[in-house]
Backbone bond lengths (Angstrom), bond angles and torsions (degrees), N, CA, C in turn:
res aa  C-N    CA-C-N  psi(-1)  N-CA   C-N-CA  omega(-1)  CA-C   N-CA-C  phi
1 M - - - 1.463 - - 1.529 110.05 -
2 P 1.333 119.55 149.93 1.442 122.15 -179.13 1.519 111.81 -66.94
3 S 1.318 115.31 151.72 1.461 120.14 173.97 1.511 109.77 -80.06
4 D 1.337 115.05 162.56 1.460 119.26 -177.06 1.524 112.41 -66.41
5 S 1.347 118.23 -23.50 1.456 121.14 -173.59 1.529 113.33 -85.17
6 A 1.318 118.44 -14.87 1.455 121.73 -175.54 1.518 111.12 -101.67
7 L 1.337 114.74 150.95 1.458 120.51 171.84 1.527 107.96 -71.50
8 S 1.312 116.83 124.55 1.464 121.57 -176.24 1.526 110.23 -99.89
9 I 1.342 115.61 117.89 1.458 122.78 176.12 1.521 107.52 -106.86
10 V 1.323 116.90 127.51 1.457 121.57 -176.01 1.530 108.98 -116.66
11 W 1.342 115.53 118.21 1.463 121.56 178.70 1.519 107.87 -100.88
12 I 1.326 116.09 113.16 1.459 121.79 -170.71 1.526 111.81 -90.97
13 Y 1.310 115.57 125.56 1.467 125.49 170.56 1.532 113.70 56.15
14 P 1.326 118.10 55.72 1.470 118.69 176.18 1.515 112.83 -62.93
15 D 1.333 117.72 -19.70 1.463 120.75 178.46 1.525 112.52 -79.21
16 L 1.320 118.20 -12.91 1.461 122.14 179.50 1.526 112.50 -114.76
17 L 1.322 116.85 -42.95 1.465 121.41 -170.47 1.525 109.89 -128.49
18 S 1.337 115.50 95.60 1.461 119.52 179.96 1.520 109.97 -162.80
19 T 1.333 116.97 53.96 1.464 120.98 -178.82 1.524 111.35 -92.66
20 Y 1.338 114.89 161.47 1.466 122.42 172.77 1.531 112.96 54.44
21 G 1.333 116.50 33.48 1.460 119.50 175.01 1.505 115.25 73.90
22 D 1.335 118.49 21.31 1.468 119.77 -177.31 1.526 112.92 -62.13
23 Q 1.330 117.82 -22.99 1.460 119.25 176.71 1.527 111.21 -62.68
24 G 1.325 116.61 -20.31 1.457 120.03 175.00 1.514 112.90 -58.10
25 N 1.329 117.73 -25.17 1.465 119.92 176.65 1.524 111.00 -60.95
26 V 1.332 116.64 -37.39 1.463 120.80 176.88 1.523 110.09 -62.83
27 L 1.328 115.93 -46.97 1.464 120.44 -176.75 1.519 111.72 -63.56
28 V 1.335 117.32 -38.05 1.463 120.76 179.60 1.527 110.43 -66.19
29 L 1.326 117.47 -44.88 1.462 119.69 177.89 1.521 110.77 -60.84
30 E 1.322 117.14 -44.82 1.465 120.73 178.60 1.530 110.25 -57.50
31 Q 1.316 116.20 -49.05 1.465 120.19 -176.21 1.519 111.98 -64.04
32 R 1.330 117.08 -44.65 1.460 119.13 -175.52 1.532 111.32 -70.81
33 A 1.313 116.94 -30.32 1.470 119.24 173.70 1.516 110.30 -70.54
34 Q 1.316 117.49 -47.09 1.466 121.19 -176.29 1.518 112.26 -65.62
35 R 1.326 117.75 -33.68 1.468 120.26 176.64 1.515 111.80 -63.49
36 R 1.309 116.57 -20.42 1.465 121.34 177.43 1.532 112.31 -99.33
37 G 1.320 117.26 7.73 1.448 120.42 179.37 1.518 114.22 79.34
38 I 1.336 117.14 17.59 1.462 121.21 179.47 1.527 108.50 -91.60
39 E 1.321 117.56 122.78 1.451 121.41 177.92 1.524 109.63 -69.66
40 V 1.331 115.54 137.66 1.467 121.34 -176.56 1.515 109.85 -128.44
41 E 1.304 115.99 138.64 1.458 122.08 168.17 1.525 107.61 -127.59
42 T 1.325 116.22 129.33 1.456 121.56 -176.96 1.517 110.25 -110.41
43 V 1.318 115.91 134.12 1.463 122.88 178.87 1.530 108.27 -112.57
44 Y 1.332 116.27 123.86 1.463 121.59 175.68 1.528 107.77 -98.80
45 V 1.324 116.23 113.11 1.464 121.68 -175.45 1.516 109.41 -102.44
46 R 1.320 117.03 106.40 1.455 120.24 176.21 1.525 109.97 -76.55
47 S 1.324 115.81 164.71 1.463 119.64 -170.55 1.524 113.45 -66.65
48 A 1.333 117.96 -17.51 1.464 120.28 176.87 1.521 112.43 -87.64
49 D 1.336 116.85 -4.70 1.459 121.52 -175.38 1.523 111.54 -100.50
50 P 1.332 117.91 151.64 1.465 119.70 172.95 1.523 110.77 -70.79
51 V 1.311 116.55 146.67 1.467 121.39 177.00 1.527 108.31 -82.72
52 P 1.334 118.61 121.19 1.460 119.93 -179.98 1.524 111.24 -65.67
53 E 1.313 116.32 146.32 1.468 121.16 -177.25 1.524 113.00 -94.23
54 T 1.333 117.53 -5.44 1.462 120.85 -170.92 1.517 113.55 -103.65
55 G 1.339 118.77 10.49 1.449 121.10 179.94 1.516 112.79 -71.21
56 D 1.329 115.00 164.82 1.468 121.00 177.91 1.521 112.23 -98.77
57 I 1.340 116.35 -46.28 1.462 121.02 -179.26 1.529 108.31 -130.67
58 Y 1.324 116.29 126.59 1.461 122.42 -179.41 1.521 108.83 -108.93
59 L 1.329 115.98 139.73 1.457 122.42 179.93 1.519 109.21 -129.34
60 I 1.321 115.94 140.29 1.454 121.38 175.24 1.524 107.47 -143.30
61 G 1.340 116.70 142.76 1.454 120.31 -173.09 1.508 114.75 -110.17
62 G 1.326 114.96 -162.31 1.452 121.77 -178.61 1.512 111.61 -93.77
63 G 1.336 116.33 170.57 1.452 120.72 -179.55 1.514 111.25 -175.79
64 E 1.315 115.79 177.85 1.458 121.99 179.19 1.533 110.84 -80.28
65 D 1.345 114.97 173.73 1.465 120.33 -171.43 1.533 113.26 -58.89
66 R 1.330 116.47 -52.10 1.464 118.90 -175.17 1.523 112.26 -64.74
67 P 1.341 119.77 -47.64 1.459 119.00 175.49 1.531 112.80 -59.29
68 Q 1.334 116.85 -34.71 1.460 119.95 178.12 1.527 110.65 -62.34
69 I 1.330 116.77 -44.00 1.466 120.55 179.59 1.529 110.51 -63.93
70 L 1.336 116.99 -44.50 1.466 120.48 178.27 1.516 111.35 -61.21
71 A 1.331 116.61 -42.15 1.466 120.23 179.77 1.522 111.25 -61.80
72 A 1.333 116.54 -43.31 1.463 120.02 179.27 1.524 111.24 -62.48
73 Q 1.328 116.61 -43.90 1.455 120.24 179.80 1.529 111.28 -60.42
74 R 1.323 116.20 -44.80 1.465 120.20 -176.95 1.524 111.96 -71.16
75 L 1.313 117.38 -37.36 1.463 119.60 177.08 1.520 111.41 -66.47
76 R 1.341 117.26 -37.47 1.467 119.51 177.33 1.526 110.59 -63.78
77 R 1.323 116.75 -44.91 1.467 119.98 -179.48 1.529 111.82 -66.39
78 D 1.313 115.70 -39.53 1.466 120.28 -174.24 1.528 112.59 -70.47
79 G 1.325 116.79 -53.11 1.462 121.63 177.69 1.516 115.28 79.17
80 G 1.341 118.13 -6.51 1.455 119.77 -176.91 1.513 113.60 -65.12
81 L 1.339 117.33 -40.10 1.457 120.19 179.27 1.513 110.68 -63.60
82 Q 1.323 117.17 -44.83 1.459 120.53 179.91 1.540 111.02 -59.34
83 R 1.318 116.44 -41.37 1.470 119.63 179.67 1.529 111.44 -68.65
84 A 1.329 116.35 -35.62 1.459 119.96 178.40 1.522 111.25 -64.51
85 I 1.323 116.98 -44.21 1.463 120.62 179.05 1.524 110.27 -65.75
86 A 1.314 117.44 -37.91 1.464 120.97 179.24 1.529 111.43 -62.61
87 R 1.326 117.67 -28.73 1.460 120.50 179.54 1.522 112.52 -91.40
88 G 1.359 117.66 4.61 1.454 120.56 170.93 1.501 117.19 109.92
89 A 1.325 119.23 6.81 1.459 120.98 178.29 1.525 110.67 -66.79
90 A 1.331 115.90 157.41 1.458 122.34 176.71 1.523 109.35 -99.46
91 M 1.344 116.02 160.33 1.458 119.26 -178.35 1.518 111.71 -153.02
92 L 1.349 115.01 143.10 1.458 122.31 167.70 1.519 107.44 -121.58
93 A 1.343 116.55 120.72 1.462 122.87 -179.93 1.525 108.68 -117.17
94 V 1.328 116.89 126.92 1.462 121.84 -172.54 1.530 111.01 -114.85
95 C 1.321 116.42 131.22 1.467 125.70 169.90 1.534 111.67 54.67
96 A 1.333 119.39 -110.86 1.461 120.17 178.67 1.516 110.84 -58.12
97 G 1.333 116.90 -38.78 1.458 120.60 176.85 1.517 112.41 -63.04
98 Y 1.320 116.43 -36.96 1.466 122.32 175.58 1.525 110.23 -61.21
99 Q 1.330 116.92 -48.15 1.456 120.29 -179.21 1.535 111.67 -62.30
100 I 1.314 117.06 -38.52 1.470 121.40 179.68 1.527 111.46 -59.54
101 M 1.308 117.57 -31.12 1.469 120.64 -176.97 1.525 112.44 -67.73
102 G 1.332 118.15 -14.60 1.452 121.35 -177.23 1.518 113.46 -90.86
103 S 1.328 115.63 -166.32 1.468 120.79 -178.49 1.521 111.90 -78.95
104 T 1.342 117.19 -39.86 1.464 121.76 179.63 1.523 109.97 -147.46
105 F 1.350 114.94 160.60 1.462 121.30 172.00 1.521 107.64 -149.66
106 G 1.317 116.73 167.15 1.461 120.83 -177.47 1.512 112.35 -82.71
107 G 1.344 116.84 130.40 1.452 122.16 -179.54 1.513 113.03 -85.45
108 E 1.341 116.51 -162.70 1.460 122.33 -174.15 1.523 112.73 -58.98
109 E 1.319 117.46 -35.93 1.472 121.62 179.18 1.525 111.74 -107.03
110 G 1.318 115.93 16.76 1.459 120.31 -177.91 1.508 114.02 85.79
111 Q 1.342 116.86 -0.32 1.469 120.14 -179.73 1.532 110.63 -68.52
112 P 1.340 117.79 146.82 1.464 119.09 178.43 1.522 111.22 -68.77
113 V 1.325 115.37 133.88 1.457 123.25 177.83 1.523 107.70 -121.68
114 D 1.319 116.86 138.33 1.459 120.68 -179.13 1.520 111.31 -68.65
115 G 1.335 115.62 132.74 1.450 121.64 169.62 1.515 109.94 -90.75
116 I 1.348 116.28 -159.36 1.468 119.11 -177.98 1.524 112.97 -108.60
117 G 1.327 117.55 -1.66 1.455 120.55 170.98 1.513 116.72 71.91
118 L 1.337 117.55 23.97 1.466 119.09 176.92 1.527 111.77 -77.16
119 L 1.321 116.96 -27.99 1.457 121.99 178.86 1.527 109.46 -120.87
120 D 1.334 116.23 146.67 1.459 122.18 179.85 1.526 109.42 -82.61
121 I 1.339 115.05 69.17 1.462 121.77 179.60 1.526 108.76 -138.02
122 A 1.325 115.74 159.38 1.459 122.38 172.95 1.524 107.20 -139.31
123 S 1.329 116.59 132.72 1.457 121.01 -177.75 1.523 110.53 -118.50
124 S 1.312 114.90 154.03 1.465 121.34 176.77 1.520 107.38 -149.66
125 R 1.336 115.53 175.76 1.459 118.89 178.22 1.524 110.65 -77.60
126 G 1.326 115.44 136.65 1.450 120.65 177.30 1.520 111.91 -88.91
127 P 1.332 118.04 178.81 1.468 121.89 -176.93 1.526 113.46 -73.88
128 A 1.341 117.54 -20.62 1.463 121.02 -177.79 1.522 109.02 -154.65
129 R 1.327 115.65 156.28 1.458 120.23 179.17 1.524 109.60 -72.71
130 A 1.325 116.36 134.04 1.462 122.64 174.81 1.519 107.96 -93.02
131 V 1.321 116.65 115.00 1.458 122.02 -177.58 1.522 108.98 -135.31
132 G 1.311 116.84 128.55 1.457 119.57 175.31 1.514 112.49 139.99
133 E 1.314 114.57 -175.65 1.461 121.13 -179.62 1.529 110.80 -69.34
134 L 1.309 115.24 147.08 1.457 121.68 -178.81 1.525 108.56 -131.33
135 V 1.307 116.60 131.90 1.458 123.27 176.25 1.515 107.73 -128.39
136 A 1.327 117.07 135.28 1.466 119.58 -176.12 1.518 111.21 -148.99
137 E 1.337 115.49 142.43 1.470 122.47 178.42 1.519 109.12 -91.47
138 V 1.320 116.50 124.95 1.461 122.60 -170.75 1.526 111.37 -77.48
139 D 1.324 115.09 147.68 1.459 122.17 171.97 1.530 109.10 -48.10
140 A 1.321 116.24 127.41 1.463 121.22 -174.70 1.524 112.44 -58.71
141 A 1.333 117.63 -27.45 1.460 120.27 -178.28 1.522 112.16 -63.00
142 L 1.337 117.72 -22.30 1.458 120.97 -178.25 1.525 112.81 -90.50
143 N 1.324 117.16 -13.76 1.466 121.74 175.61 1.527 111.98 55.12
144 L 1.326 116.33 51.53 1.456 122.08 179.53 1.522 110.30 -120.77
145 P 1.330 117.36 151.61 1.469 119.71 175.41 1.525 111.45 -71.72
146 T 1.323 115.62 172.56 1.458 122.58 179.11 1.528 111.16 -52.60
147 L 1.326 116.17 135.66 1.460 121.61 178.35 1.522 110.65 -88.16
148 T 1.329 115.37 144.25 1.449 121.14 176.32 1.525 109.17 -136.42
149 G 1.326 116.13 147.86 1.456 121.01 179.21 1.512 109.04 176.56
150 F 1.329 116.34 -167.61 1.459 118.20 173.37 1.522 109.51 -130.58
151 E 1.311 115.65 155.45 1.462 121.89 -178.23 1.518 109.83 -124.30
152 N 1.337 114.60 150.16 1.462 121.52 175.56 1.521 106.60 -155.35
153 H 1.327 116.40 91.06 1.466 120.34 -174.26 1.520 110.39 -157.84
154 M 1.342 114.61 162.06 1.458 121.76 175.45 1.522 111.63 -105.29
155 G 1.323 116.91 3.64 1.454 120.42 -169.80 1.518 115.20 -81.43
156 V 1.300 114.88 147.02 1.465 124.05 165.88 1.526 105.54 -120.04
157 T 1.306 116.78 126.02 1.466 120.48 -174.55 1.520 110.39 -117.98
158 H 1.323 115.53 125.62 1.463 122.34 -179.42 1.527 108.73 -102.88
159 L 1.326 116.40 129.55 1.456 121.96 -177.01 1.519 110.59 -94.63
160 G 1.322 116.22 134.03 1.448 121.91 174.47 1.523 111.02 -91.32
161 P 1.325 117.59 178.22 1.466 120.92 -177.41 1.525 114.06 -68.82
162 G 1.337 117.54 -11.66 1.463 119.96 -178.16 1.514 114.66 -84.36
163 V 1.347 117.44 -0.90 1.459 120.99 178.63 1.522 109.55 -131.57
164 R 1.333 114.82 164.49 1.464 121.23 173.16 1.520 108.55 -117.36
165 P 1.331 118.21 146.32 1.462 119.30 175.01 1.529 110.18 -60.28
166 L 1.326 115.90 136.79 1.460 119.40 176.63 1.520 110.43 -67.67
167 S 1.335 116.39 -40.14 1.458 119.88 -174.82 1.528 110.40 -160.76
168 R 1.333 114.71 166.07 1.465 121.57 176.64 1.524 108.42 -106.44
169 T 1.325 117.09 129.33 1.455 120.29 -175.30 1.530 111.82 -70.28
170 V 1.330 114.15 134.99 1.459 122.66 172.59 1.519 109.09 -103.80
171 A 1.327 116.11 -38.11 1.462 123.00 174.92 1.524 107.38 -141.60
172 G 1.319 116.89 138.36 1.451 120.61 -178.76 1.514 112.59 103.48
173 V 1.329 116.22 -174.56 1.464 122.61 -172.73 1.520 112.79 -106.02
174 G 1.344 117.83 -46.85 1.464 120.61 -178.20 1.514 112.18 61.95
175 N 1.330 116.25 -131.10 1.471 121.18 -179.22 1.523 113.26 -68.48
176 G 1.330 116.11 -19.57 1.454 120.27 -178.68 1.517 113.54 100.44
177 D 1.345 117.02 2.82 1.463 120.60 -177.74 1.525 112.82 -126.26
178 G 1.328 116.40 19.03 1.458 120.46 -177.06 1.511 113.23 94.26
179 F 1.320 117.22 -4.60 1.460 121.52 178.52 1.527 109.93 -120.59
180 E 1.331 115.16 161.56 1.467 120.93 178.09 1.519 108.48 -128.52
181 G 1.351 115.58 124.66 1.453 120.57 175.22 1.509 112.97 69.09
182 C 1.333 114.32 -173.27 1.465 120.65 176.37 1.517 108.08 -162.21
183 Y 1.330 115.52 171.18 1.461 119.96 173.55 1.516 109.45 -151.30
184 A 1.320 114.19 154.20 1.463 122.45 174.70 1.519 106.71 -152.62
185 G 1.327 116.23 124.69 1.452 118.99 -175.80 1.510 109.43 60.27
186 H 1.327 116.54 -124.83 1.464 121.80 -179.71 1.527 111.85 -107.17
187 V 1.325 117.20 24.85 1.468 122.26 178.16 1.525 108.74 -111.77
188 V 1.330 115.62 126.28 1.467 121.98 179.90 1.520 108.43 -119.83
189 G 1.326 116.54 131.46 1.459 122.37 173.67 1.513 109.57 -118.65
190 T 1.338 117.10 142.08 1.453 120.77 -177.20 1.527 110.61 -155.98
191 Y 1.338 115.99 156.06 1.454 121.51 171.55 1.531 111.54 -92.91
192 L 1.316 118.47 2.79 1.453 121.98 -173.96 1.526 112.48 -74.83
193 H 1.334 114.94 123.49 1.454 122.21 166.06 1.525 107.62 -104.79
194 G 1.327 115.62 -178.91 1.455 117.97 173.89 1.525 117.75 150.30
195 P 1.325 123.37 -31.48 1.466 125.71 -9.64 1.530 111.89 -68.74
196 A 1.314 115.89 159.96 1.466 121.70 -171.32 1.527 112.68 -56.05
197 L 1.332 118.12 -43.31 1.465 119.96 -174.73 1.517 112.35 -77.92
198 A 1.338 117.69 -24.67 1.457 119.61 173.49 1.521 110.50 -71.36
199 R 1.323 115.95 -38.28 1.466 120.83 177.85 1.534 111.28 -72.75
200 N 1.334 116.25 -26.78 1.473 121.08 -172.19 1.526 110.33 -136.37
201 P 1.333 118.02 74.85 1.469 120.05 -176.74 1.523 114.09 -61.05
202 A 1.324 117.33 -25.95 1.471 118.95 177.97 1.526 110.92 -65.26
203 L 1.336 117.81 -30.77 1.458 120.68 176.07 1.527 109.72 -68.91
204 A 1.319 117.18 -38.39 1.469 120.53 174.83 1.525 110.37 -59.74
205 D 1.318 116.27 -43.64 1.468 119.76 -179.42 1.524 111.87 -66.42
206 L 1.332 117.01 -32.79 1.459 119.30 176.57 1.526 110.07 -61.87
207 L 1.334 116.72 -46.30 1.466 120.25 178.17 1.524 111.10 -59.91
208 L 1.333 116.47 -44.42 1.466 120.07 179.24 1.525 111.17 -62.04
209 S 1.323 116.34 -43.81 1.471 119.71 -176.92 1.518 112.15 -64.48
210 W 1.324 117.07 -29.76 1.466 119.88 178.44 1.524 111.68 -64.25
211 R 1.337 117.09 -21.87 1.460 120.31 -178.41 1.523 114.04 -108.81
212 V 1.341 118.17 -29.24 1.470 119.11 -175.97 1.521 112.93 -115.59
213 G 1.326 118.00 -4.38 1.458 120.11 179.58 1.519 111.93 89.37
214 E 1.314 117.08 -159.70 1.462 122.87 -175.83 1.524 110.65 -58.53
215 L 1.332 115.61 136.41 1.457 121.50 -176.61 1.516 111.29 -107.53
216 A 1.332 115.87 144.56 1.460 120.19 172.00 1.518 108.87 -67.99
217 P 1.344 117.59 142.42 1.473 119.32 -179.38 1.529 111.33 -68.92
218 L 1.327 116.10 153.33 1.456 123.25 175.47 1.522 109.13 -120.09
219 D 1.318 116.15 152.28 1.457 120.54 174.71 1.522 108.68 -81.39
220 D 1.317 115.63 102.61 1.471 121.56 -177.97 1.520 111.87 -109.29
221 S 1.327 117.23 23.19 1.462 119.96 -172.61 1.525 112.33 -60.35
222 R 1.337 117.89 -39.14 1.464 118.42 -178.76 1.525 111.48 -71.06
223 Y 1.336 116.45 -34.68 1.457 119.60 177.08 1.523 111.31 -69.07
224 E 1.328 115.52 -39.27 1.461 119.23 -179.03 1.522 111.00 -66.20
225 A 1.326 116.74 -34.83 1.468 119.45 177.63 1.529 110.37 -62.96
226 L 1.320 117.04 -40.75 1.462 120.79 177.00 1.525 111.31 -66.75
227 R 1.342 116.31 -39.43 1.470 120.56 177.97 1.524 110.49 -59.64
228 Q 1.316 115.05 -48.32 1.456 119.39 -177.58 1.527 111.66 -65.56
229 E 1.328 116.24 -34.24 1.461 120.10 176.46 1.521 110.45 -63.38
230 R 1.323 116.31 -44.31 1.458 120.58 178.97 1.522 111.66 -65.67
231 L 1.323 116.80 -44.59 1.461 120.60 179.20 1.523 110.80 -59.62
232 S 1.319 116.23 -45.18 1.461 120.40 -178.50 1.526 111.18 -62.85
233 A 1.346 115.46 -40.81 1.464 119.66 -179.79 1.525 111.31 -63.27
234 V 1.332 116.10 -41.87 1.466 120.00 -178.67 1.522 110.51 -69.55
235 L 1.318 117.27 -48.01 1.456 120.60 -173.72 1.525 112.79 -72.21
236 S 1.326 116.53 -26.18 1.469 119.01 178.98 1.526 111.81 -88.27
237 G 1.351 115.52 -12.43 1.469 119.58 -178.39 1.509 112.18 -85.39
């Protein structure tokens, strides 16, 4: 278990939900914290293990239908993630992990499957698979630059009044209603792969700041040049 002095990053169910390089989100958080002299300890929680309640930032990735259903069942039984969020932990949930955070999502045959109810959202299967690059303008309240990534999902996600859209889609499908992802408190859900935090380091810093406070700036000029290259390619295509 992490010590009290270190920032605790918890990667949930890498044996079930870790598609399209989503584990890279863990590595980006570790690197950006360590570059600022912040000690980090990372806990990898497999699906047979209890989810620790004392973490600072929780991450969960995407996956196929059956692993998604198993993950939801185990998270509901365990309850550790829900208790961690209730005590103020931050979280980034991606794709299948994002859908699990809601009340329901579509199962293997499109049947409704219970989520864990951390976010006021409900997901179901859409009419066609959303595949490709995604660009979205972030809610101004979060003060983040344009998000970029790629999506590969069948989900349509409906937002309830308890959440705010994370961003408005410029290119791509996202939730299916002109918006991409959502957030409430310190919990962020998104369909962005890439991995999301490698494509969008400012989003990584937002998660870090929610747990450690104001962050020292980093020289991200080379990363920003790559971001702008990708954005230009998508928007001009």
